[in-house]
C-alpha positions as CSV (number, residue, x, y, z in Angstrom):
1,Q,23.6,77.2,0.0
2,V,19.8,77.3,-1.5
3,Q,17.1,79.2,0.2
4,L,13.2,77.8,0.3
5,V,11.0,81.2,1.2
6,E,7.1,79.9,2.4
7,S,4.4,82.6,2.0
8,G,0.7,82.7,1.9
9,G,-0.3,81.2,5.0
10,G,-2.9,83.4,7.1
11,L,-6.3,82.4,8.9
12,V,-9.2,81.4,7.3
13,Q,-12.4,80.6,8.1
14,A,-13.2,76.6,7.9
15,G,-14.6,76.1,4.0
16,G,-12.8,79.0,2.8
17,S,-9.5,78.9,0.9
18,L,-5.6,79.4,0.7
19,R,-2.7,79.3,-1.2
20,L,0.7,79.0,-0.2
21,S,4.2,79.2,-2.6
22,C,7.5,78.4,-2.0
23,A,10.3,79.7,-3.7
24,A,13.9,78.4,-4.6
25,S,16.9,80.4,-4.6
26,G,20.4,80.3,-4.2
27,T,23.6,77.3,-5.8
28,I,20.5,74.8,-7.8
29,N,20.9,73.0,-11.4
30,S,17.6,71.8,-11.1
31,I,14.8,70.4,-8.2
32,N,14.3,66.5,-7.9
33,D,11.3,66.2,-5.9
34,M,9.1,68.9,-4.3
35,G,6.6,68.8,-1.4
36,W,4.5,70.6,1.1
37,Y,4.8,69.0,4.8
38,R,2.3,70.2,7.8
39,Q,3.4,70.2,11.4
40,A,0.3,70.6,14.1
41,P,1.0,71.1,17.7
42,G,1.8,67.9,19.5
43,K,2.2,66.4,16.2
44,Q,4.6,64.6,14.1
45,R,5.8,66.8,10.9
46,E,3.6,64.5,8.3
47,L,3.2,64.8,3.6
48,V,0.4,67.1,2.7
49,A,1.8,66.7,-1.2
50,S,4.7,66.4,-3.1
51,I,5.3,66.4,-6.4
52,T,8.6,65.0,-9.1
53,R,9.9,66.7,-11.7
54,G,8.4,65.4,-14.3
55,G,4.6,66.5,-12.7
56,S,3.5,63.3,-10.6
57,T,2.2,63.9,-7.8
58,N,0.9,62.7,-5.0
59,Y,-1.3,63.3,-1.5
60,A,-1.9,62.9,2.1
61,D,-5.2,61.0,2.2
62,S,-6.8,63.3,5.2
63,V,-6.4,66.2,1.4
64,K,-7.1,64.4,-1.5
65,G,-9.5,66.4,-3.5
66,R,-9.1,69.3,-1.7
67,F,-5.7,70.8,-2.1
68,T,-3.7,70.5,-5.4
69,I,0.0,70.8,-6.0
70,F,1.9,72.9,-8.5
71,R,5.5,73.4,-9.7
72,D,7.1,75.9,-12.5
73,N,10.2,74.3,-13.0
74,A,11.5,77.3,-14.8
75,K,10.9,79.5,-11.9
76,N,11.7,76.7,-9.3
77,T,8.7,77.7,-7.3
78,M,5.6,75.4,-6.1
79,D,2.0,76.3,-4.9
80,L,-0.2,74.7,-2.6
81,Q,-3.9,75.0,-3.6
82,M,-5.8,74.6,-0.4
83,S,-9.8,74.6,-0.4
84,S,-12.8,73.2,1.7
85,L,-10.6,73.8,4.5
86,K,-11.4,72.5,7.8
87,A,-10.0,73.3,11.0
88,E,-7.9,69.9,11.6
89,D,-5.7,71.0,8.6
90,T,-4.3,74.0,10.7
91,A,-0.4,73.8,11.1
92,V,2.7,74.8,10.2
93,Y,3.0,74.2,6.5
94,Y,6.8,73.5,5.1
95,C,8.1,73.3,1.9
96,K,11.2,70.9,1.0
97,A,13.2,70.5,-2.1
98,R,15.4,68.1,-3.3
99,V,17.9,70.4,-5.2
100,R,20.7,68.7,-7.3
101,F,24.4,71.1,-7.6
102,L,27.1,69.7,-9.4
103,T,27.5,66.2,-8.3
104,R,25.3,66.6,-4.6
105,V,21.9,65.9,-3.9
106,D,20.6,67.5,-1.1
107,D,17.4,68.2,0.8
108,Y,16.2,71.6,1.5
109,W,13.4,73.2,3.8
110,G,11.9,76.1,4.4
111,Q,11.3,78.3,7.8
112,G,7.2,77.3,7.9
113,T,4.1,79.5,7.3
114,Q,1.2,79.0,9.7
115,V,-2.2,77.9,8.7
116,T,-4.8,78.1,11.0
117,V,-9.0,77.4,10.1
118,S,-11.1,79.1,12.6
119,S,-14.3,76.5,13.3
């Protein structure tokens, strides 16, 4: 079994910064793609940013230039540095990891961490 634990959420004023972290543990041979998603009240979950094992990144248009995604393959961790935060960034943020163990590849999700941006 695999566990993903997010941390770093909280309340911040508009224009401020937060850094989210995600740590994966359990039965892991390697982690392929990782990503951050968010879900605001009444809205569907959406991709914020993703990163491949090799370090290639992809960002939602709404966060380009403000958010940066990082990962450490040796530690099975991923971070999201968020700057110039806006009220519309308020959401529950989830990390996702595509984990390989032996011959299986499965997607796992964290429990989510709340980010609230006050305007």
